[in-house]
N, C-alpha and C positions, 0 to 999 in steps of 0.2 A: 452292575454287571462285572463279574470278575475279570481282572486284566489277563489272567492266564487261562487259556482254553485247553481242556483235555482233548487228547487225540488218540485214536485207536492205533495209529501208526508208530507209536513210540514204545520203547522197551518198558518192562515192568519197573525198572529203576527210574526211568524217565516219567512214568505215570505217577510213581510215588513222589517224585520231585514236584510234578505239576500239582498234585493234590496238596502237598505241604505249602506250596507257594500260594495256592488259592486260599487255604486256611490262614496263611500269613496275612494276606490282604484283608480278609474278613476280620481278623483280630485287630488289625490296625484301625479299621473303621470303628470297631467297638471301642477301642482305646480313645480315639478322637471324640466319640460321642460322650464317653464317661468323663474325659478331661473337660469338655465344654460344660457338662452338667455340674462338675465340681466348681468350675470357675464362676458360674452364674449363681450358685446357691447363696453365698454370703451377702452380696449386695441386694438381691431381690427379696429373699425371705427375711433376712435380718432387718431390712428397712421396714417391711410390712409389719413385722411383729413389734418393732420399736414404736412405729407410728400408732399401731393399735393400742399398745400399752399406754402411750402418752395421752390417748383420748379417753381412757377409762375414767378419770376423774370428772369428765364432762357428761358421762352417762347418768341416767336416773339411778337411784339407790340399788335396787335388786340387780340391775344390769351391770353395775360396777362389780358386784360379787361374781357374776358369771364371767365377766371379762378377766377378772383376776384369777379365775380358775382356768379359763381357756388358754391363756398365754403359757403358763407352765406346762400344761398337758401337751400343747402343740410343740413344745421344745423336745419332747420325747420323739415325736415324728421327725422333726428337723435333724436331730443328731442321728437317729437310726438310718434315715434315708441317705444322709451324707456319708455315713460309714458304709452303707451298701454300695454307693457309687465308688468309694475309694477301694473297697474290696473287689468289686468287679473290674475296676481299672487295674488293680494288682493282678487279677486272674488273666486279663488280656495281655499285660506286658510280660508276665511270666510265661504265658503260652507262646508269645512271640519269641521269647528267649529259648524255649524248648525247640521250637521249629528251626530257629537259627542253628542250633546244635545238630539237629537231625539233618538239615540240608548240608551243612558242612561235613557231617559224617558220610552222607551219601556221595558227596563229590570228592571226598578225601582231601579237602582243602578248607582253609578258613576264609570264606568269601563274604559272609555276612555276619554281623555280630554287634549291631548297635545296642540292643537291649542286654545281651549277655556280657558286654564289656562296659556298661554304663556305670559311672562312679557311685551312684546311689543304689545300685542293685543290691537287694536283700537287706538294706538298712531299715526301711520302714514300709509298712503296708500301704500300697498305693503310691509309692515313690515320694519324692519331695512335695509334689502338688497335693497328693492325697493327705499326707501328714500335715502340711500347712493348713489345708482347708478344714480338716477335722479339728485341728487345734483351735483355729479361729472360730469355728462354729461352737465348740465347747466353751471357749472363753466368753463369747457373746451370750450363750445360753446361761452361763453362771451369772453374768451381769444381769440379764433379764430376770433370772430367778431371784436374785438379791433385790432388785427393784420391786418385783412382784411381792416379795415377802415384806419389804418395808411399807409398800402401799397397803397391803393387807393388814399389817399390824397397826397402821395409823388410820385405817378406814373407820369412819363413824357408822358405816352400814353393818359392821360385824360386831357381834357381842364378844366378850372375852372367851367364851367357850368355843365359838366359831373360829376366833383367831388362833386358838390352840390347835384345833383340828387343821386349820389352814397351814400353820407352821409345820405340823407333822407331815401334811401332804407335800409341802415344798421339800422337806427333808427326804421323804421317800422318792420324790422325783429326782432330786440331786443324786441320791444313791443309785437309782436306776441308770442315770446318765453315766456315772462313773463306772458302773458295771458293764454297760454297753461298750464304753471306750476301752475298758480292760480286756474284754473278749476280742475286740478289734485288734488290739496290739499283739495278741497271742496268735492271730490268724496266720496260717501258712498255706501257700498254694500247693496243691497236689498235682504233680505232672500227670497228664493223661495221654501224651503223645507216644505212640509205639510204632516203630517202623522196623520191619524185618528185611534184611538184605537178600 
């Protein structure tokens, strides 16, 4: 339930202010959700993938090969969804920043401004938390890719031809991950808030 209730008894400027503050509250709730999602990603998913990769040598022959394929492919999902959370967090905090400016403009005073004056504003997509989380997920993914590659190259279950194809697949996945991270770093929020006086 929004903390700010719209009323038909206030001026158009007051209605605009109420609408902005309602949106402000909603964006903060989205930012809190995205921040929590980013904070949970590394320990939960990283641990699961590491444990799964550690159990691959215990699996029967053909299942080992499937496990060695599943982990690298799942890393694409992990990096993409982490970046999506960071980008959505960026959208929420930049939206909050826009609303702070619009509210201050409506009131002809600088009354709110946490996001618009934050020290990390505009330096990284998703702020410090988004940047650190994406960096940690990418680093963990590179480590898991390297371990997968080593396990695949030393697996008795793969012929030399299959090893070559596997190494090529790992290389392609690594390239995809770096491409995904590159496009994330170039992302810029587009302001959508418009208020007429």
